[in-house]
C-alpha positions in Angstrom: 15.6 -12.8 19.1 12.7 -11.7 21.2 14.0 -13.4 24.3 17.4 -11.7 23.9 15.9 -8.3 23.0 13.3 -8.3 25.8 16.1 -8.5 28.3 15.0 -11.7 29.9 18.6 -12.3 31.0 19.3 -14.8 28.3 22.6 -14.6 26.5 23.3 -15.2 22.8 25.1 -18.4 23.7 22.1 -19.7 25.8 19.6 -18.7 23.1 21.7 -20.5 20.5 21.6 -23.7 22.5 18.0 -23.3 23.5 16.6 -22.6 20.0 19.2 -24.5 17.9 20.3 -21.4 16.0 24.0 -20.8 15.3 25.5 -18.0 17.5 26.9 -16.2 14.5 23.4 -16.0 12.9 22.0 -14.5 16.1 24.8 -12.0 16.4 24.3 -10.9 12.8 20.6 -10.3 13.4 21.3 -8.4 16.6 23.9 -6.2 15.0 21.8 -5.4 11.9 19.2 -3.7 14.2 16.3 -4.6 11.9 13.8 -7.0 13.3 11.4 -6.9 10.3 12.6 -9.0 7.3 10.9 -9.3 4.0 11.5 -11.9 1.3 12.6 -10.8 -2.2 14.0 -7.6 -3.4 13.2 -4.3 -1.7 10.1 -2.4 -3.0 10.9 0.5 -5.4 8.9 3.0 -3.4 9.2 3.4 0.4 6.2 2.6 2.6 5.6 6.4 3.0 5.7 7.0 -0.8 3.2 4.2 -1.4 0.9 5.6 1.3 1.0 9.0 -0.4 0.3 7.4 -3.7 -2.7 5.5 -2.2 -4.0 8.8 -0.7 -3.6 10.6 -4.1 -5.5 7.8 -5.9 -8.3 8.1 -3.3 -8.4 11.9 -3.6 -8.8 11.8 -7.4 -11.5 9.1 -7.1 -13.4 11.1 -4.5 -13.5 14.2 -6.7 -14.9 12.2 -9.6 -11.7 11.8 -11.7 -10.6 8.2 -11.0 -7.3 7.2 -12.4 -6.8 4.2 -14.7 -4.0 1.7 -14.2 -2.1 3.1 -17.2 -2.3 6.7 -15.8 -0.8 5.5 -12.5 1.9 3.5 -14.2 2.8 6.5 -16.4 3.0 8.8 -13.3 5.2 6.3 -11.4 7.6 6.1 -14.4 7.8 9.9 -14.6 8.4 10.1 -10.9 11.4 7.8 -11.1 12.7 9.6 -14.1 12.4 13.1 -12.6 14.0 12.1 -9.4 16.9 10.2 -11.1 16.1 6.9 -9.3 17.0 3.5 -10.6 14.1 1.5 -11.9 13.6 -1.6 -14.1 10.8 0.0 -16.2 10.8 0.3 -19.9 8.5 1.8 -22.6 7.7 4.9 -20.4 5.4 2.9 -18.1 5.9 1.2 -14.8 5.5 -2.5 -15.2 2.2 -4.4 -15.1 3.7 -6.8 -12.5 4.8 -3.9 -10.3 1.3 -2.4 -10.5 -0.3 -5.8 -9.7 1.9 -6.2 -6.7 1.2 -2.7 -5.6 -2.5 -3.5 -5.6 -1.8 -6.7 -3.6 0.1 -4.6 -1.0 -2.8 -2.2 -0.8 -6.0 -4.3 -0.6 -8.1 -1.1 0.0 -7.7 -0.3 -3.7 -9.6 -2.2 -6.4 -10.4 -2.1 -10.1 -13.8 -0.7 -11.0 -15.7 0.0 -14.2 -16.4 3.7 -14.3 -20.0 4.5 -15.1 -20.4 6.2 -18.5 -22.3 9.4 -18.1 -25.2 10.1 -20.4 -24.5 13.5 -22.1 -28.1 14.6 -21.9 -28.1 14.0 -18.1 -24.8 15.9 -17.8 -26.2 19.0 -19.4 -29.1 19.2 -16.9 -28.7 21.4 -13.9 -29.5 19.3 -10.9 -29.7 20.8 -7.4 -28.2 17.7 -5.7 -25.3 17.5 -8.1 -24.5 21.2 -7.6 -24.8 20.9 -3.8 -22.6 17.9 -3.9 -20.0 19.7 -6.0 -19.8 22.7 -3.6 -19.7 20.4 -0.6 -16.7 18.6 -2.1 -15.1 21.9 -3.1 -15.5 23.2 0.5 -14.0 20.0 1.9 -11.0 20.2 -0.6 -10.4 23.8 0.5 -10.4 22.7 4.2 -8.2 19.7 3.5 -5.7 21.7 1.5 -5.8 24.7 3.9 -6.6 27.2 1.2 -8.9 29.6 3.1 -6.2 32.3 3.3 -4.5 31.4 0.0 -7.0 32.4 -2.7 -4.2 32.8 -5.2 -3.9 29.0 -5.2 -7.5 28.4 -6.3 -8.2 28.4 -10.0 -11.5 28.5 -12.0 -11.5 26.6 -15.3 -14.0 26.5 -18.1 -15.1 22.9 -18.8 -14.3 23.3 -22.5 -11.6 20.8 -23.4 -11.8 19.0 -20.0 -12.8 15.4 -19.8 -15.8 15.5 -17.6 -17.1 12.1 -18.4 -15.9 8.8 -19.8 -17.6 8.0 -23.1 -17.0 4.3 -22.6 -16.6 2.2 -19.5 -13.0 2.1 -18.4 -11.5 0.2 -15.6 -10.3 2.6 -12.9 -8.7 2.3 -9.5 -10.7 3.4 -6.5 -11.1 2.6 -2.8 -13.2 -0.4 -1.9 -16.6 0.4 -0.8 -16.8 3.8 -2.5 -18.9 4.4 -5.6 
């Protein structure tokens, strides 16, 4: 295929004889236009959709709200349902096998045990924690281009929000990040 596509002056018939591949097989590959072949069925999400999902998982982990596998599986199921796309999932969750294969396709993601935060420590006002918070907030505003869109920034009271995990859960995060 490469010899024919590179324009080295080799015809389909010559390539068939030289490499021992049937001419019809070579013609089918040339007419399909696709040089990249994958075994098995096609992934449910496109490469671009998977890249966006990885970016979203990383963003949540970076702001201190890492997602569990179950949360991600639930979101994927809802995504397929809302967009009326065919999927093999049942029980309102994307399958465990799908998720395992997703992690295999994206080795930059890994399972981690989230650190349980001591409630006494969480109540203390710490200069480093506050500075880190505002640094991340500023970075989020820059990343999302919100400087001239203050109506898209919301302030919430922490009452009712899950600020810490009371027991260690396995979460998904980028490798090398804490």
